[in-house]
Wavefront OBJ file of the C-alpha trace (Angstrom):
o trace
v 112.421 113.554 203.536
v 113.064 112.190 200.105
v 112.115 108.493 199.854
v 112.701 106.697 196.498
v 110.772 103.342 195.285
v 112.534 101.150 193.096
v 109.975 99.014 191.067
v 110.623 95.964 189.530
v 108.448 96.390 186.126
v 107.797 92.968 185.462
v 104.359 92.138 186.130
v 102.128 95.166 187.406
v 101.837 94.377 191.170
v 105.072 96.403 192.102
v 103.330 99.393 190.914
v 99.851 98.475 192.342
v 101.217 98.465 195.824
v 102.936 102.115 195.467
v 100.162 103.350 194.159
v 98.053 102.015 197.275
v 100.607 103.467 199.964
v 101.839 106.660 197.932
v 98.869 108.563 199.338
v 99.866 107.995 203.105
v 103.224 109.682 203.314
v 103.476 113.192 204.997
v 102.565 116.347 202.678
v 106.156 117.659 202.488
v 107.609 113.967 201.906
v 109.231 114.072 198.307
v 108.444 110.637 196.611
v 110.050 109.127 193.005
v 109.732 106.200 191.406
v 112.426 104.305 189.312
v 111.782 101.438 186.548
v 114.029 100.107 184.049
v 113.446 101.019 180.269
v 111.125 98.824 178.265
v 107.318 97.747 178.605
v 105.913 98.381 180.623
v 108.012 101.547 181.571
v 107.576 103.502 184.951
v 105.793 106.438 183.118
v 102.708 104.299 181.843
v 102.958 101.683 184.820
v 102.571 104.068 187.896
v 99.211 105.922 187.678
v 96.017 107.086 189.971
v 98.581 109.354 192.094
v 96.816 111.931 194.287
v 100.519 113.871 195.179
v 103.493 114.766 192.393
v 105.591 111.942 192.316
v 109.267 111.993 190.296
v 109.215 109.453 187.503
v 112.852 108.155 186.747
v 113.718 105.653 183.841
v 117.229 103.571 183.574
v 118.567 101.651 181.124
v 118.002 97.981 181.811
v 120.739 94.879 182.050
v 123.026 93.912 179.475
v 122.592 90.424 177.727
v 124.668 87.769 179.012
v 128.151 87.356 177.505
v 128.561 84.297 175.348
v 131.816 83.406 176.467
v 131.456 80.397 178.941
v 134.059 81.370 181.250
v 132.057 84.447 181.422
v 128.882 82.968 182.000
v 130.579 80.775 184.574
v 131.281 83.604 186.956
v 127.595 84.887 187.038
v 126.108 82.404 189.862
v 122.444 82.030 190.514
v 123.185 83.013 194.109
v 123.496 86.431 192.567
v 120.900 86.964 190.864
v 120.718 89.484 187.862
v 124.154 90.294 188.784
v 125.312 89.115 185.154
v 129.498 89.284 184.598
v 129.148 90.624 180.544
v 131.858 92.708 179.796
v 130.728 95.745 181.593
v 127.452 96.133 179.828
v 125.617 97.048 182.963
v 127.467 100.264 183.085
v 124.433 102.143 181.834
v 122.093 100.984 184.548
v 124.820 101.614 187.324
v 126.092 104.927 185.566
v 122.099 106.148 185.753
v 121.340 104.812 189.202
v 124.568 106.540 190.681
v 123.929 109.721 189.190
v 120.157 109.693 190.311
v 121.389 108.660 193.573
v 123.600 111.870 193.634
v 121.382 114.233 191.911
v 117.828 113.359 194.178
v 120.255 112.231 197.457
v 117.725 109.928 199.004
v 117.101 109.749 202.454
v 115.860 106.364 201.768
v 115.313 103.826 198.877
v 112.589 101.153 198.959
v 113.708 97.986 196.651
v 110.570 96.830 195.428
v 112.483 94.171 194.227
v 115.888 93.829 192.663
v 119.182 92.708 194.446
v 121.061 94.702 192.026
v 119.780 98.300 193.112
v 119.557 97.538 196.804
v 123.307 96.805 196.901
v 124.014 99.331 194.301
v 122.477 102.155 196.431
v 124.095 100.448 199.812
v 127.801 100.722 198.395
v 126.355 104.535 197.450
v 125.684 105.064 200.867
v 121.899 105.248 200.686
v 120.114 103.649 203.563
v 117.878 100.958 201.792
v 114.605 99.258 203.339
v 113.486 96.142 201.296
v 110.435 94.502 200.351
v 109.720 90.872 200.996
v 108.100 88.344 198.421
v 107.567 84.965 198.641
v 109.619 82.185 197.269
v 112.956 80.746 198.056
v 115.093 83.722 198.696
v 117.577 82.849 201.015
v 120.441 82.551 198.807
v 123.909 84.599 199.044
v 122.548 87.340 197.285
v 119.338 88.071 198.854
v 120.592 87.207 202.327
v 123.464 90.203 201.606
v 120.487 92.587 200.283
v 118.635 91.467 203.740
v 121.571 92.096 206.084
v 122.728 95.642 204.336
v 118.671 96.578 204.739
v 117.738 99.053 207.484
v 114.624 97.384 207.571
v 112.303 94.586 205.983
v 109.118 94.982 204.927
v 106.473 92.312 204.180
v 103.359 93.606 202.216
v 101.285 90.602 203.800
v 100.108 89.269 207.297
v 102.596 87.885 209.040
v 100.623 84.189 208.745
v 101.413 84.138 205.222
v 104.710 84.093 206.335
v 107.003 80.666 204.618
v 107.819 77.838 207.579
v 111.512 77.920 205.825
v 111.881 81.460 206.338
v 114.794 82.112 208.888
v 114.526 83.428 212.158
v 116.832 86.021 212.108
v 114.752 87.641 208.612
v 111.051 87.026 210.309
v 112.438 89.269 213.180
v 113.755 92.003 211.038
v 110.547 92.035 209.104
v 107.644 94.104 209.971
v 104.594 92.617 208.680
v 102.086 95.498 207.682
v 98.952 93.109 206.729
v 97.768 92.562 203.218
v 96.241 95.013 200.649
v 95.377 96.021 197.374
v 94.326 99.501 195.700
v 90.772 98.132 196.833
v 90.988 97.315 200.452
v 89.926 99.700 203.180
v 87.630 102.561 203.065
v 87.892 102.435 199.057
v 85.924 98.749 199.142
v 82.991 99.654 200.839
v 82.662 101.944 197.531
v 83.986 99.476 195.000
v 81.452 96.897 195.971
v 78.548 98.874 194.480
v 79.864 98.749 191.141
v 77.744 97.829 188.709
v 78.460 94.419 186.645
v 79.890 94.891 183.752
v 77.838 94.961 180.370
v 79.529 91.390 179.046
v 78.136 89.810 182.228
v 75.613 87.294 181.711
v 72.405 88.139 184.091
v 71.394 84.241 183.661
v 74.400 82.176 183.416
v 77.497 82.118 185.931
v 80.581 84.720 185.054
v 83.544 82.802 185.092
v 86.675 85.619 184.894
v 90.334 84.528 183.895
v 92.947 87.302 184.928
v 96.402 87.295 182.839
v 99.009 89.557 183.786
v 101.986 90.493 182.135
v 104.828 88.711 183.770
v 104.078 85.968 182.026
v 101.856 82.934 182.021
v 100.816 79.223 180.507
v 96.906 80.364 180.132
v 96.659 80.212 176.825
v 93.752 81.415 174.439
v 93.065 77.735 173.330
v 92.786 76.491 176.806
v 90.273 79.196 177.391
v 88.205 78.751 174.341
v 88.637 74.683 174.975
v 86.713 75.349 178.725
v 84.079 77.714 177.317
v 82.979 75.052 174.945
v 83.333 72.430 177.291
v 80.818 74.468 179.517
v 78.321 76.268 177.418
v 75.751 76.997 180.366
v 78.683 79.248 181.920
v 79.931 82.641 180.217
v 83.472 82.950 180.379
v 85.295 86.551 180.391
v 89.144 86.985 179.951
v 91.168 90.308 181.215
v 94.920 90.894 180.074
v 96.613 90.774 176.648
v 93.885 91.261 173.718
v 92.861 87.958 172.883
v 90.329 86.939 170.158
v 88.887 83.659 171.965
v 85.604 81.797 170.705
v 82.832 81.709 172.832
v 84.780 84.314 175.527
v 84.102 88.036 176.004
v 87.495 89.399 176.280
v 87.767 92.587 177.620
v 91.438 93.323 177.371
v 93.491 95.517 179.704
v 90.414 97.118 181.674
v 91.479 100.699 184.092
v 89.272 99.391 187.095
v 89.017 95.208 187.465
v 86.741 95.806 190.475
v 83.562 95.170 188.609
v 84.556 92.290 186.718
v 86.220 90.597 190.259
v 83.501 91.069 192.616
v 80.371 90.267 190.281
v 82.473 86.943 189.157
v 81.185 83.332 190.192
v 84.243 82.177 190.110
v 87.974 83.791 189.421
v 90.863 81.567 188.123
v 94.336 83.606 188.182
v 97.941 82.815 188.496
v 99.194 83.427 191.734
v 100.914 87.304 191.850
v 100.829 89.062 194.889
v 98.571 91.726 193.353
v 96.354 89.200 192.046
v 96.034 87.362 195.206
v 95.242 90.323 197.354
v 92.517 91.827 194.900
v 90.576 88.524 194.842
v 91.063 88.639 198.569
v 89.497 91.988 198.835
v 86.671 90.785 196.410
v 86.162 87.482 198.561
v 85.469 85.847 195.212
v 85.639 81.941 194.711
v 88.834 81.500 193.410
v 91.051 78.808 191.298
v 94.909 79.568 191.352
v 97.364 78.383 188.506
v 100.567 79.109 190.019
v 102.965 80.874 187.069
v 106.448 79.577 186.773
v 108.489 82.783 188.343
v 112.322 82.981 189.553
v 112.979 81.244 193.097
v 109.488 79.945 192.808
v 107.390 82.753 194.135
v 104.199 81.557 193.096
v 104.575 77.971 194.079
v 105.558 79.128 197.531
v 102.886 81.719 197.891
v 100.033 78.968 196.968
v 101.529 76.594 199.281
v 100.675 79.342 202.044
v 97.319 79.625 200.693
v 96.715 75.955 200.653
v 97.766 75.725 204.019
v 95.282 78.636 205.258
v 92.549 76.878 203.069
v 92.085 79.797 200.671
v 91.253 79.052 197.317
v 91.525 76.102 194.877
v 95.106 75.600 194.052
v 95.767 73.268 191.063
v 99.482 72.852 189.063
v 97.746 72.721 185.387
v 94.861 73.702 183.726
v 92.696 71.433 184.377
v 91.032 68.572 181.815
v 87.592 69.996 180.173
v 85.913 67.113 182.373
v 86.728 68.803 185.911
v 85.418 71.947 185.698
v 81.781 71.503 187.366
v 83.799 69.521 190.252
v 86.438 72.658 190.981
v 83.609 75.590 190.992
v 81.287 73.326 193.378
v 84.763 73.223 195.521
v 85.802 76.733 195.251
v 82.381 77.925 196.116
v 81.919 75.369 199.283
v 84.705 77.343 200.676
v 84.447 79.532 203.796
v 84.658 82.775 201.370
v 84.656 84.904 204.531
v 88.469 83.374 205.554
v 89.524 85.917 202.565
v 88.990 88.591 205.062
v 92.047 87.033 206.920
v 94.358 87.975 204.429
v 93.315 91.811 204.037
v 93.420 94.705 206.655
v 91.921 97.603 205.645
v 94.814 100.069 207.879
v 97.803 98.198 206.138
v 98.825 100.367 203.589
v 98.289 103.702 205.786
v 100.691 101.523 208.236
v 102.932 100.516 205.960
v 104.004 104.195 204.989
v 103.725 105.143 208.397
v 106.533 102.691 208.888
v 108.556 103.350 205.771
v 108.249 107.241 206.693
v 109.703 106.228 210.356
v 112.635 104.468 208.801
v 113.327 107.069 206.429
v 112.891 110.161 209.407
v 115.716 107.946 211.230
v 117.890 108.268 208.179
v 117.856 112.052 207.559
v 120.669 114.299 207.802
v 120.628 116.309 210.624
v 122.489 119.321 208.967
v 119.938 119.436 206.318
l 1 2 3 4 5 6 7 8 9 10 11 12 13 14 15 16 17 18 19 20 21 22 23 24 25 26 27 28 29 30 31 32 33 34 35 36 37 38 39 40 41 42 43 44 45 46 47 48 49 50 51 52 53 54 55 56 57 58 59 60 61 62 63 64 65 66 67 68 69 70 71 72 73 74 75 76 77 78 79 80 81 82 83 84 85 86 87 88 89 90 91 92 93 94 95 96 97 98 99 100 101 102 103 104 105 106 107 108 109 110 111 112 113 114 115 116 117 118 119 120 121 122 123 124 125 126 127 128 129 130 131 132 133 134 135 136 137 138 139 140 141 142 143 144 145 146 147 148 149 150 151 152 153 154 155 156 157 158 159 160 161 162 163 164 165 166 167 168 169 170 171 172 173 174 175 176 177 178 179 180 181 182 183 184 185 186 187 188 189 190 191 192 193 194 195 196 197 198 199 200 201 202 203 204 205 206 207 208 209 210 211 212 213 214 215 216 217 218 219 220 221 222 223 224 225 226 227 228 229 230 231 232 233 234 235 236 237 238 239 240 241 242 243 244 245 246 247 248 249 250 251 252 253 254 255 256 257 258 259 260 261 262 263 264 265 266 267 268 269 270 271 272 273 274 275 276 277 278 279 280 281 282 283 284 285 286 287 288 289 290 291 292 293 294 295 296 297 298 299 300 301 302 303 304 305 306 307 308 309 310 311 312 313 314 315 316 317 318 319 320 321 322 323 324 325 326 327 328 329 330 331 332 333 334 335 336 337 338 339 340 341 342 343 344 345 346 347 348 349 350 351 352 353 354 355 356 357 358 359 360 361 362
């Protein structure tokens, strides 16, 4: 059995998801991951693996055409499929070459219309990973229709109310998980607090990922100055901020998460699931993403009464009230988003689909 994963490398959540499920595939199952060139690369983004995995980098798309007539042919309905004088051919050639050489039984697309549609045109069966957002346009519908199966890496109760019935019926809901879910979470919870954490003050953690954010060093510094009885911390790209401990990118965020008194983050899927695993009071500020992905996710969190959702960075005077509000929630409800067996269940489902797609004469 040969299963390839196409990973969108804008943000690290897709890679962390693959890392979480990869140990649960059968030992005789060959795995490959494909990602576009450019930072972060597939070589640097996928790590902590307990098994061999082939890694393939492919060129990115060419730029958009400067001709208005060509631009008019690139409809938002087909996100990413530019009409640009054939400058996407390097990507197409590399993908088709991989399909021809490796011949996967199944391509798991997490996420990207272009990879899913191209694979299907090459005769490769696909399984599409669903995300939150208004993804009911022609391009996504085509990818969902052509896919042999759909997988939502979250619980069914996190489904959006506007999701069409036929998509829900085709979706396998594995339950939510992160690299800190399941049996490993018990060991993680024993981790000691980071050395930078204060022992006599509340520790406030701000997490920013790699997909883009409006949370700036100036905003964090101002908040720290307005709350001198709190100790502020930041994880993400290394930044110099007055009154803030910034440890940059760390290999293991769990000690920071599990010992924080409050976490402030955008609403990327991986961040939400890791915060849920820690069961920490949280404030979410949805970042701008295609198809309003994080806005839709935070609307779901609000409906489930999980975390505090605000649209913009708050005024300095609001921090104390927001912290009290976040800490007053029933934090045990975070468990609703986590399922200790979800990663294993997802891998088993993917393997079952791949098995149904295997050549009988191999």
